[in-house]
C-alpha positions in Angstrom: -2.1 -46.2 -10.5 1.4 -44.9 -9.8 1.8 -44.3 -6.1 1.8 -40.6 -5.3 4.8 -39.2 -3.5 5.3 -36.0 -1.4 5.8 -33.1 -3.7 7.7 -30.2 -2.1 8.0 -28.3 -5.4 7.8 -24.5 -5.3 5.3 -24.5 -8.1 3.3 -25.8 -9.9 2.6 -27.4 -6.6 0.6 -30.3 -5.1 -3.2 -30.2 -5.2 -5.6 -32.0 -2.8 -6.3 -35.6 -4.1 -10.1 -34.9 -3.8 -9.7 -32.0 -6.2 -7.7 -34.1 -8.6 -10.2 -36.9 -8.5 -13.1 -34.5 -9.2 -11.3 -32.8 -12.0 -10.4 -36.3 -13.5 -14.0 -37.3 -13.3 -15.2 -34.2 -15.2 -12.7 -34.5 -18.0 -15.0 -36.8 -20.0 -18.2 -35.1 -18.9 -18.8 -32.0 -16.8 -21.7 -33.2 -14.7 -24.2 -34.8 -17.0 -23.5 -32.5 -20.0 -21.8 -35.2 -22.0 -18.9 -32.7 -22.8 -15.7 -32.6 -20.8 -14.6 -29.5 -18.9 -11.7 -29.1 -21.4 -14.1 -29.0 -24.3 -16.8 -26.6 -23.1 -17.3 -23.3 -24.8 -16.5 -20.3 -22.5 -19.8 -18.8 -23.8 -21.9 -21.8 -22.9 -24.1 -22.0 -19.8 -22.2 -25.0 -18.3 -18.9 -23.2 -18.2 -20.4 -19.8 -17.2 -21.8 -21.5 -14.1 -18.3 -22.7 -13.3 -16.9 -19.2 -13.9 -19.4 -17.4 -11.7 -19.0 -20.0 -9.0 -15.3 -19.4 -8.8 -15.8 -15.6 -8.6 -18.4 -16.0 -5.9 -16.2 -18.2 -3.8 -13.3 -15.7 -4.2 -15.5 -13.0 -2.8 -16.9 -15.2 0.0 -13.7 -16.6 1.3 -11.7 -13.3 1.2 -14.6 -11.0 2.0 -14.0 -9.0 -1.2 -16.2 -5.8 -1.1 -18.5 -4.9 -4.0 -16.2 -2.0 -5.1 -13.5 -4.5 -6.2 -13.3 -6.4 -9.4 -12.2 -10.1 -9.5 -10.4 -10.9 -12.7 -9.0 -14.1 -14.1 -6.2 -13.2 -16.4 -3.3 -14.9 -18.2 0.4 -14.3 -18.4 1.2 -15.0 -14.7 2.5 -12.5 -12.2 5.3 -11.7 -14.6 2.8 -10.0 -17.0 1.3 -8.1 -14.0 4.8 -6.6 -13.4 4.2 -4.7 -16.6 0.4 -4.4 -16.8 0.2 -2.9 -13.3 2.4 0.2 -14.0 1.0 0.6 -17.4 -2.4 1.1 -15.8 -1.5 2.8 -12.5 1.8 4.7 -13.1 2.0 7.8 -15.3 5.2 8.7 -17.1 7.3 11.0 -15.0 5.5 9.9 -11.8 6.9 7.6 -9.1 5.9 4.3 -7.7 7.5 2.9 -4.5 8.7 -0.7 -4.4 9.8 -2.8 -1.4 12.6 -5.0 -2.7 12.8 -8.3 -0.8 13.7 -10.8 -3.5 14.1 -11.7 -7.1 10.5 -11.2 -8.1 10.2 -7.7 -6.6 13.5 -6.9 -8.5 11.9 -8.1 -11.7 8.8 -6.0 -11.0 11.0 -2.9 -10.5 12.6 -3.5 -13.9 9.2 -3.5 -15.7 7.9 -0.5 -13.7 10.9 1.6 -14.8 9.9 1.1 -18.4 6.8 3.2 -17.6 7.7 5.7 -14.9 10.1 6.3 -12.0 10.7 3.8 -9.2 11.8 4.6 -5.7 13.0 1.6 -3.6 11.5 2.2 -0.2 13.5 -0.6 1.3 15.7 -3.5 0.3 17.1 -6.7 1.9 19.6 -7.3 -0.8 22.5 -6.6 1.6 22.0 -10.0 3.3 20.9 -11.9 0.2 17.2 -11.3 1.0 17.3 -13.4 4.2 15.0 -11.0 6.0 12.1 -8.6 5.7 13.1 -4.9 6.4 11.3 -3.3 9.3 11.4 0.2 8.0 10.4 1.8 4.8 11.3 5.3 3.5 8.6 6.3 1.0 8.9 8.9 -1.7 7.0 12.2 -1.3 4.0 11.3 -3.5 4.0 7.7 -4.8 1.2 6.7 -7.1 1.2 3.3 -5.4 3.3 1.1 -3.0 4.2 -2.4 -4.2 5.4 -5.4 -2.2 5.8 -9.1 -2.6 4.2 -10.8 0.4 6.1 -14.1 0.3 9.5 -14.6 -1.3 9.5 -18.1 -2.7 13.2 -18.3 -3.5 14.5 -17.0 -0.2 11.9 -18.3 2.2 10.8 -15.0 3.7 7.4 -13.5 4.3 5.8 -10.3 5.5 4.2 -11.1 8.9 2.3 -7.8 8.6 1.5 -5.7 5.6 3.4 -2.5 5.1 1.5 0.7 5.7 1.7 3.1 2.8 1.3 6.9 3.0 -2.3 8.0 3.4 -4.5 7.6 0.3 -1.7 5.8 -1.6 -2.9 2.4 -3.0 -1.1 -0.7 -1.6 -0.3 -3.3 -4.3 0.6 -6.8 -3.4 2.1 -9.6 -5.5 0.7 -12.5 -3.4 1.6 -15.3 -5.8 3.0 -17.7 -3.3 0.8 -17.1 -0.3 -2.6 -16.0 -1.7 -5.5 -17.5 0.2 -3.2 -19.1 2.7 -4.4 -16.7 5.5 -7.2 -14.2 6.0 -7.1 -11.1 3.9 -8.2 -7.5 4.7 -9.0 -6.6 1.2 -9.8 -3.0 2.0 -6.1 -2.4 2.8 -5.2 -3.0 -0.9 -5.7 -1.2 -4.1 -4.6 -4.4 -6.0 -3.7 -7.9 -5.1 -2.5 -10.3 -7.9 -1.3 -13.9 -7.8 -0.5 -16.7 -10.1 -2.7 -19.6 -9.2 -0.1 -22.4 -9.4 1.0 -22.5 -5.8 -2.1 -22.3 -3.6 -5.1 -22.0 -6.0 -4.7 -24.5 -8.8 -2.7 -25.2 -11.9 -0.5 -22.8 -13.9 -2.2 -20.6 -16.5 -4.5 -18.5 -14.3 -3.7 -15.2 -12.7 -6.1 -13.8 -10.1 -6.3 -10.0 -9.9 -8.4 -8.3 -7.2 -8.5 -4.6 -8.0 -10.4 -1.6 -6.7 -12.9 -0.4 -9.3 -11.7 3.2 -9.2 -8.2 2.2 -10.1 -9.6 0.2 -13.1 -11.5 3.3 -14.2 -8.5 5.6 -13.8 -6.3 3.6 -16.1 -5.2 5.1 -19.5 -7.4 4.3 -22.5 -4.7 4.4 -25.1 -3.1 1.1 -24.0 -3.4 -2.0 -26.1 -6.9 -3.5 -25.4 -5.7 -6.6 -23.7 -3.5 -4.7 -21.4 -6.2 -2.5 -19.9 -7.8 -3.7 -16.7 -11.1 -2.1 -17.8 -11.3 -4.5 -20.8 -11.4 -7.5 -18.5 -13.5 -5.9 -15.8 -16.2 -4.8 -18.2 -16.3 -8.3 -19.8 -16.2 -10.3 -16.6 -12.8 -11.8 -17.7 -14.5 -13.2 -20.8 -13.3 -10.7 -23.4 -11.3 -13.5 -25.0 -11.2 -17.2 -24.3 -10.0 -17.5 -20.7 -8.0 -20.5 -19.3 -11.3 -22.4 -18.6 -9.8 -25.6 -17.1 -7.5 -23.6 -14.8 -10.5 -21.5 -13.6 -12.5 -24.7 -13.1 -9.8 -26.2 -10.9 -9.3 -22.9 -9.1 -13.0 -23.0 -8.2 -12.5 -26.6 -6.9 -9.6 -25.4 -4.8 -11.7 -22.5 -3.3 -14.4 -25.0 -2.5 -11.8 -27.2 -0.8 -10.5 -24.3 1.2 -14.0 -23.6 2.3 -14.5 -27.2 3.4 -11.4 -26.9 5.5 -13.0 -24.1 7.5 -12.0 -21.1 5.5 -8.9 -18.9 5.5 -8.5 -18.7 9.3 -8.5 -22.4 9.7 -6.1 -22.9 6.7 -3.8 -20.3 8.2 -3.8 -22.1 11.6 -3.0 -25.4 9.8 -0.2 -23.9 7.7 1.4 -22.2 10.7 1.4 -25.4 12.7 2.9 -27.4 9.9 5.7 -25.0 9.1 6.3 -24.4 12.8 7.0 -28.1 13.3 9.7 -28.0 10.6 11.3 -24.8 11.9 11.3 -26.2 15.5 13.3 -29.2 14.2 15.7 -26.9 12.3 16.3 -24.7 15.3 17.4 -27.7 17.4 19.3 -29.6 14.7 23.0 -30.1 15.0 23.3 -30.4 11.2 20.6 -28.5 9.4 19.7 -24.8 9.8 17.1 -22.4 8.3 18.5 -19.7 6.1 15.8 -17.0 6.7 16.2 -14.9 9.8 13.7 -15.4 12.7 10.8 -13.0 12.4 11.0 -13.1 8.6 10.5 -16.8 8.0 8.0 -17.9 5.4 5.2 -20.3 6.3 5.0 -21.4 2.6 8.7 -22.0 1.8 11.1 -23.3 4.3 14.7 -23.0 3.2 17.5 -24.8 4.9 21.1 -26.0 4.5 23.7 -28.2 6.2 26.5 -25.7 5.6 28.3 -28.1 3.2 27.1 -28.2 -0.4 28.2 -31.8 -0.9 26.1 -32.9 2.1 23.1 -30.9 0.7 23.4 -32.8 -2.5 23.6 -36.1 -0.7 20.5 -35.3 1.3 18.5 -34.2 -1.8 19.4 -37.4 -3.6 18.5 -39.6 -0.6 15.2 -37.7 -0.2 14.3 -38.2 -3.8 15.0 -41.9 -3.6 12.6 -42.1 -0.6 9.7 -40.3 -2.3 10.4 -36.7 -1.1 10.6 -34.8 -4.3 11.3 -31.2 -5.3 13.5 -30.3 -2.3 16.4 -28.8 -4.2 16.8 -25.1 -3.3 17.1 -22.3 -5.8 20.6 -21.6 -7.0 20.5 -18.1 -5.3 20.3 -19.8 -1.9 21.4 -23.4 -2.4 20.6 -26.1 0.0 17.0 -27.3 0.3 13.6 -25.8 0.1 10.4 -27.4 1.4 7.4 -25.7 -0.1 4.3 -26.2 2.1 1.4 -24.7 0.3 -2.2 -25.1 1.3 -2.7 -28.6 0.0 0.6 -30.1 1.2 -0.1 -32.9 3.7 1.2 -32.8 7.3 2.4 -36.4 6.8 4.9 -35.1 4.2 6.5 -32.8 6.9 6.6 -35.7 9.3 8.4 -37.8 6.7 10.9 -35.1 5.9 11.7 -34.6 9.6 12.1 -38.3 10.0 14.6 -38.5 7.1 16.5 -35.4 8.4 16.9 -37.1 11.8 18.3 -40.2 10.2 20.6 -38.2 8.0 21.8 -36.0 10.9 22.6 -39.1 13.0 24.7 -40.5 10.2 26.5 -37.3 9.3 26.7 -34.8 12.2 
């Protein structure tokens, strides 16, 4: 077997080896069925047990109340940028968006195809290096939307924004879903692509309050109505069965780690170790402002693009892959999702020390 290396990719991201092994073992036969997980009908009893187990674990780990639907959809968060306003925003009405990075900007573009958008805050003035502390909401928004973690810029909301009374809070949690405890009752909708913390690409988790599902317009295309998927338990059409299966394995793994509170403690300690080094380094520095730093995506630079490229090349040669930062920020990005091992952070810091000694 090829030796595994440390994968700092922003997504799709690393999965626990135990999850990969179990998935591998069930490719030829799911349990004793004699049929692999990739081959099972989504209408058969074997797959339906997998499906229901994944939903039950979602509800258990996040404490999802009975008045919320748990949906497994396709199209990624990018489809939700459109599907959400189609269902929740009426023409001529306003939705408020907190603009803290590229993905919230993309969400705004799609919402404007449906109704009006008010930008309640923005951190574009400093290249999205911080989370704004104040929001100015419109007079009567139909919902308030924010992106909890900004993968490209390495910032994260430490606390959820507080919308006006009785206004649904909507969260794109694609890059920090199930990385910390959730108070579901705060939200009208939470959606997330699974490929960072919950499994492979191809599955989108949507947690939505039932009254919002029921209030959506009925003249949308069938597949774009939340009610379609809620009424059919995400089985209206063939779902991404393998992705949902692995998502269920990931949820079981999170449970085995002690649940969301313990996972959050581990994530904070791991990222804190890297930020501590960066704050004391003579060569490297973090790009996100203190107080806004992401636990999931740690962005850093040397200040010299040519040195950044040298470091990335050296890291790749030593088995530290996926560290090249997004072009919007440059430098390096270490993505530390739930399954990323602490040993990888230690190896990265060790290499940074060597590089700093040679170049500072």
